[in-house]
C-alpha positions in Angstrom: 108.7 57.2 153.6 107.6 59.9 151.5 103.9 60.3 150.6 102.1 62.0 147.9 98.8 63.1 146.8 97.5 63.0 142.9 97.3 66.2 141.4 93.8 67.3 140.8 93.3 67.1 137.1 89.8 66.8 135.4 89.3 63.9 133.2 86.3 62.6 130.6 85.0 58.9 131.4 82.2 57.0 130.6 80.9 53.8 132.6 80.4 50.8 130.3 76.6 49.8 131.0 73.8 48.1 129.6 73.3 49.0 126.1 76.4 51.7 125.4 79.5 49.0 124.6 79.5 50.3 120.9 79.0 54.2 121.9 82.2 53.9 123.9 84.3 52.2 121.5 83.1 54.7 118.6 83.9 57.5 121.3 87.7 55.9 122.1 88.2 55.2 118.0 87.0 59.0 117.0 89.3 60.6 119.7 92.3 58.7 118.3 92.5 55.6 120.4 92.0 52.0 119.2 89.3 49.8 120.8 87.4 47.0 119.8 83.8 45.6 121.3 83.9 41.6 121.7 80.2 41.0 122.7 79.8 37.9 120.8 82.1 36.3 123.5 81.0 35.4 127.0 81.6 37.6 129.2 81.2 40.2 126.5 84.1 42.9 127.1 85.8 45.8 125.2 89.9 45.6 124.4 91.8 49.0 124.8 95.4 49.2 123.0 97.0 51.5 125.7 100.4 52.5 126.7 101.3 49.9 128.5 99.3 47.1 125.8 96.1 46.0 125.2 93.7 46.1 128.2 90.7 44.8 128.7 87.3 46.4 130.1 84.2 44.4 131.5 80.6 46.0 132.0 80.2 48.2 134.9 84.1 49.4 134.3 84.6 53.2 133.6 86.4 54.1 130.6 89.1 57.3 131.0 90.5 59.6 128.6 93.5 61.0 130.5 94.9 64.2 130.4 97.3 63.3 127.5 94.5 61.7 125.5 95.1 58.1 126.2 92.8 55.8 126.9 92.1 52.8 130.0 90.0 51.0 131.7 89.4 51.5 135.5 87.2 49.0 137.7 84.4 50.7 139.7 85.6 50.7 143.3 89.1 52.3 142.2 87.2 54.7 140.1 84.9 55.8 143.1 88.1 56.2 145.7 89.8 58.5 143.3 87.5 60.4 141.1 84.6 62.5 141.6 82.0 64.3 139.4 83.2 68.1 138.6 80.9 70.8 139.6 80.2 72.6 136.3 79.8 76.4 136.6 77.7 78.7 134.9 78.4 82.6 133.9 75.6 84.8 134.5 
């Protein structure tokens, strides 16, 4: 069986934590995506229109903007196993 490694790419992501659900939905919608915050439902959640259909993001999930501008949700444990923070470099 052949094995493959993900190519290193830098993505933009934000975690849905207390108080920032509206900000995340605004970010997605302002970047060409389509999302809606359902905060009056129990439990509250965000719906995101993805290339594969509508996806549900729950509290603590990470919302990822992919390399082609697409948005999707990722569970915290998968995000931690897949991504690490990009180290910023400074010139000077």
